[in-house]
C-alpha positions in Angstrom: 31.5 35.9 -8.3 27.9 35.5 -6.8 26.3 31.8 -6.3 22.4 31.5 -6.5 20.9 28.9 -4.1 18.7 26.6 -5.8 15.7 25.2 -4.0 14.5 21.8 -3.7 10.9 21.9 -5.2 9.7 19.5 -2.6 10.2 22.2 0.2 9.9 25.4 -1.9 7.3 27.7 -0.4 6.3 24.8 2.0 4.9 25.8 5.6 6.8 24.0 8.4 6.4 23.8 12.1 9.7 23.1 13.9 9.8 22.8 17.6 12.7 23.1 19.7 14.3 25.3 17.0 16.2 27.6 19.1 19.3 25.5 19.4 20.7 22.0 18.1 19.0 19.8 15.8 16.0 22.2 15.8 18.0 25.1 14.8 20.0 23.3 11.8 16.8 21.8 10.5 15.2 25.3 10.6 18.3 26.7 8.5 18.2 23.7 5.9 14.5 24.2 5.4 14.9 28.0 5.0 17.7 27.6 2.8 15.5 25.4 0.5 12.8 28.0 0.3 10.1 26.8 3.3 8.1 29.2 5.2 8.7 28.4 8.8 7.1 28.6 12.2 9.8 28.2 14.8 9.1 27.6 18.5 11.1 27.4 21.6 11.2 28.5 25.1 14.2 30.9 24.9 13.3 34.2 23.1 16.7 35.2 22.6 17.8 31.8 20.9 15.0 31.6 18.7 15.5 35.3 17.4 18.9 34.1 16.4 17.7 31.0 14.8 15.3 33.2 12.8 17.8 35.7 11.9 20.1 32.9 10.7 17.1 31.4 8.6 16.3 34.8 7.1 19.8 35.4 6.0 19.9 32.1 4.0 16.5 32.1 2.5 16.5 32.5 -1.3 13.2 34.8 -0.7 14.3 36.4 2.5 11.6 35.0 4.4 11.5 36.0 7.8 10.2 32.9 10.2 7.1 33.4 12.5 8.9 32.8 16.0 6.5 31.3 18.7 8.0 31.6 22.2 6.1 28.9 24.0 6.4 25.9 26.3 5.5 22.5 25.1 4.3 21.4 28.6 1.6 23.7 28.5 -1.3 23.0 26.5 -2.5 26.4 25.6 0.9 27.3 24.2 0.8 24.2 21.9 -2.6 25.4 20.7 -1.3 28.8 20.3 1.5 27.5 17.9 -0.8 26.0 15.8 -3.3 28.8 15.7 -0.5 31.5 15.1 1.0 29.5 12.3 -2.3 28.7 10.5 -3.5 32.5 11.1 0.1 33.8 9.6 0.3 31.2 6.6 -3.0 29.6 6.3 -2.1 26.1 5.9 0.4 23.5 6.9 2.6 21.2 5.2 5.3 19.9 7.5 5.3 19.3 11.4 8.8 18.6 12.9 8.3 17.4 16.4 11.9 18.1 17.6 11.7 19.3 21.1 12.6 17.3 23.8 14.3 16.9 27.3 16.8 14.3 28.7 17.0 13.5 32.3 19.6 11.5 34.2 17.9 8.9 36.3 17.7 5.3 36.7 15.7 2.5 38.5 17.5 3.5 41.7 17.2 7.1 41.6 14.4 7.9 39.3 11.4 9.8 40.5 7.6 10.4 39.0 8.3 14.0 38.8 11.5 13.4 36.4 9.2 10.7 34.4 6.5 13.1 34.3 8.4 16.3 32.8 10.1 14.1 30.5 7.1 12.3 29.5 4.9 15.5 28.9 7.5 17.0 26.9 8.8 14.1 24.7 5.5 12.3 24.2 2.2 14.2 25.4 3.5 17.4 23.5 4.1 15.5 20.4 0.8 13.8 20.6 -1.2 17.0 21.2 0.6 19.0 18.4 0.2 16.0 16.0 -3.5 15.9 16.7 -3.9 19.6 16.0 -2.0 19.5 12.8 -3.8 16.4 11.3 -6.4 18.1 9.9 -4.3 20.9 8.1 -2.1 17.9 6.8 -4.6 16.0 5.4 -5.5 19.3 3.2 -1.9 19.4 2.1 -1.0 15.9 1.9 1.7 16.7 4.3 4.3 15.2 6.4 5.4 14.5 10.0 8.9 14.0 11.1 9.3 12.9 14.8 13.0 13.4 16.2 13.5 10.3 18.3 16.9 8.6 19.3 18.8 5.1 19.3 18.1 5.1 22.7 14.3 4.5 22.1 15.4 1.1 20.7 17.6 0.0 23.2 18.5 0.6 27.0 21.0 2.8 28.5 22.6 3.1 31.8 21.4 6.6 33.7 18.6 7.6 31.2 15.5 5.8 32.2 12.8 8.3 31.5 14.7 9.5 28.6 14.6 5.9 26.8 11.2 5.3 27.9 10.1 8.4 26.0 12.1 8.0 23.0 10.4 4.3 22.8 6.9 5.5 23.0 7.7 8.2 20.4 8.9 5.4 18.1 5.6 3.5 18.4 3.7 6.5 18.4 5.3 7.2 14.9 4.7 3.7 13.5 0.9 3.9 14.6 0.4 7.3 13.2 1.9 6.5 10.1 -0.5 3.6 9.7 -3.3 5.7 10.6 -2.4 8.3 8.3 -1.1 6.5 5.3 -4.6 6.3 3.5 -4.7 10.1 3.8 -1.4 10.4 2.0 0.4 11.9 4.9 3.7 10.7 5.3 5.0 10.1 9.2 8.7 9.5 9.8 10.9 9.1 12.6 14.8 10.2 12.5 17.3 9.1 15.0 
């Protein structure tokens, strides 16, 4: 007996960028959005893993939609700009931005380094800031939404993860501030942990 997949009309045909979509939470989010009928722009650093995510999404899409795959490194400004441009050039709009990509580091007050902090900060905070700023004009048009993937470690300290906890704490505050800035424009901004 064949079963049909019903779609949640809130995501049906919505255009979403999902960063870090080549594995883990990003891939799971992409598959869910695809199952619910979204048009996807998936980003990640690994072409092979990103292609696997896209294939999984296409197979489950009720419309057999093939996601746009954009290989890029979010620590490179031109890659972030290319992600946004490619998405808008392909779909003509943006409804949802999922800032999922992130990096963890094992460091502490005793063995931390500025190089570690800079890499984590550039990935977990600066890239989110940059991509969000590029997305906002498009999200104002669509009255869209932003979802930032944070961590419970952004709310409390943790031994051996200094740079990571700092970055996730900053991401939580970024989410609060951007939500207040964009609420009058009817853009929802949330964080999930």
